[in-house]
C-alpha positions as CSV (number, residue, x, y, z in Angstrom):
1,M,50.8,103.6,-15.9
2,A,49.9,106.8,-14.0
3,T,51.3,107.8,-10.7
4,G,50.7,110.5,-8.1
5,H,53.0,112.5,-9.9
6,D,51.5,112.3,-13.5
7,H,47.8,112.7,-12.4
8,P,46.4,116.3,-13.8
9,Q,44.6,116.9,-11.0
10,A,46.9,116.3,-8.2
11,N,48.4,119.9,-8.2
12,G,45.8,121.4,-10.4
13,P,43.3,124.1,-9.3
14,G,40.8,121.7,-8.1
15,H,43.8,120.7,-5.3
16,R,44.3,123.9,-2.7
17,A,45.5,123.5,1.2
18,A,43.0,124.4,3.5
19,Q,43.5,128.0,4.7
20,P,41.5,130.0,6.6
21,P,39.6,132.7,5.9
22,A,41.5,136.4,5.7
23,D,39.3,138.0,8.3
24,A,40.7,135.1,10.4
25,Q,44.4,135.4,9.6
26,A,44.0,139.2,10.3
27,H,42.7,138.6,13.6
28,R,45.6,136.0,14.3
29,A,48.0,138.5,12.9
30,A,46.5,141.6,15.1
31,Q,46.7,139.2,18.8
32,P,50.2,139.0,20.9
33,P,50.9,135.2,21.5
34,A,49.1,133.3,23.3
35,H,51.3,133.0,26.2
36,T,51.7,137.2,25.8
37,E,49.3,137.6,29.2
38,Y,51.0,134.9,31.6
39,R,53.9,136.8,30.4
40,I,52.8,140.1,31.3
41,A,51.5,139.0,34.6
42,H,55.2,137.7,35.9
43,L,56.4,140.9,34.5
44,E,54.2,142.8,37.0
45,E,55.1,140.6,40.0
46,R,59.0,141.4,39.1
47,L,57.9,145.1,39.0
48,A,56.2,144.7,42.3
49,R,58.9,142.2,44.0
50,S,62.0,144.3,42.4
51,D,64.2,146.7,44.2
52,L,61.5,149.4,42.4
53,A,58.8,148.2,44.1
54,E,56.5,149.2,41.4
55,L,52.7,148.7,41.6
56,G,51.1,151.4,39.7
57,M,51.8,150.4,35.9
58,R,49.3,149.3,34.0
59,I,50.1,146.7,31.4
60,E,47.9,145.1,29.2
61,A,47.9,143.4,25.5
62,R,46.6,145.6,23.0
63,G,46.2,144.0,19.1
64,D,50.1,143.1,18.8
65,A,51.6,145.2,20.9
66,V,52.3,145.4,24.9
67,H,51.0,148.9,26.2
68,I,52.3,150.3,29.5
69,T,51.0,153.0,31.1
70,G,51.9,154.9,34.3
71,T,54.2,157.5,36.4
72,A,57.3,156.3,37.4
73,S,59.1,158.6,40.2
74,T,62.5,159.2,37.8
75,A,63.7,158.6,34.3
76,A,65.9,155.9,35.8
77,V,63.0,154.2,37.4
78,R,61.5,154.7,33.6
79,E,64.2,152.9,32.0
80,A,64.1,150.1,34.6
81,I,60.9,149.2,34.0
82,L,61.5,149.3,30.2
83,S,64.4,146.9,30.8
84,L,62.3,144.5,32.3
85,A,59.9,144.7,29.7
86,A,62.2,144.1,27.1
87,E,63.3,141.0,29.2
88,E,60.0,139.5,30.0
89,L,58.2,140.4,26.6
90,P,60.9,139.7,23.9
91,G,59.6,139.7,20.1
92,V,56.6,141.2,21.3
93,P,56.4,145.4,20.4
94,V,56.3,147.2,23.9
95,R,54.5,150.6,23.8
96,A,54.9,153.0,26.7
97,D,53.0,155.6,28.2
98,I,55.2,156.5,31.5
99,T,55.0,160.2,32.9
100,L,57.4,161.3,35.8
101,A,56.4,162.4,38.7
102,D,56.9,165.6,39.5
103,V,59.0,165.2,42.9
104,S,60.5,168.5,43.2
105,A,59.8,170.8,46.4
106,P,56.6,173.9,45.4
107,D,58.6,177.1,44.6
108,R,56.0,178.9,47.0
109,P,54.0,178.0,49.9
110,E,50.1,176.6,49.1
111,E,47.8,178.9,49.9
112,L,44.4,177.4,51.3
113,S,41.1,179.4,51.9
């Protein structure tokens, strides 16, 4: 008496688990989790409402990561932004291109013509 375990075709070459095509798997791997857009919006809200009152950062999902671009007034503000991003986006790679604004006084008067 043959059982399902003894059946030669049960685990043979004709028995395969359904898998999406390789290009669909690669596409899914290149995308951040579905709720990342929500988490980005929450990060933007936190930046706007915090003591930073930072509205000039552009935050967007790119491939499997989140990219932050903009200008911060100080290195401490840049670090605070990156810290908030790490809190809001755990497990998501964050790439930052945050430059520092030059807020020093000019060394000579501006000449207008």
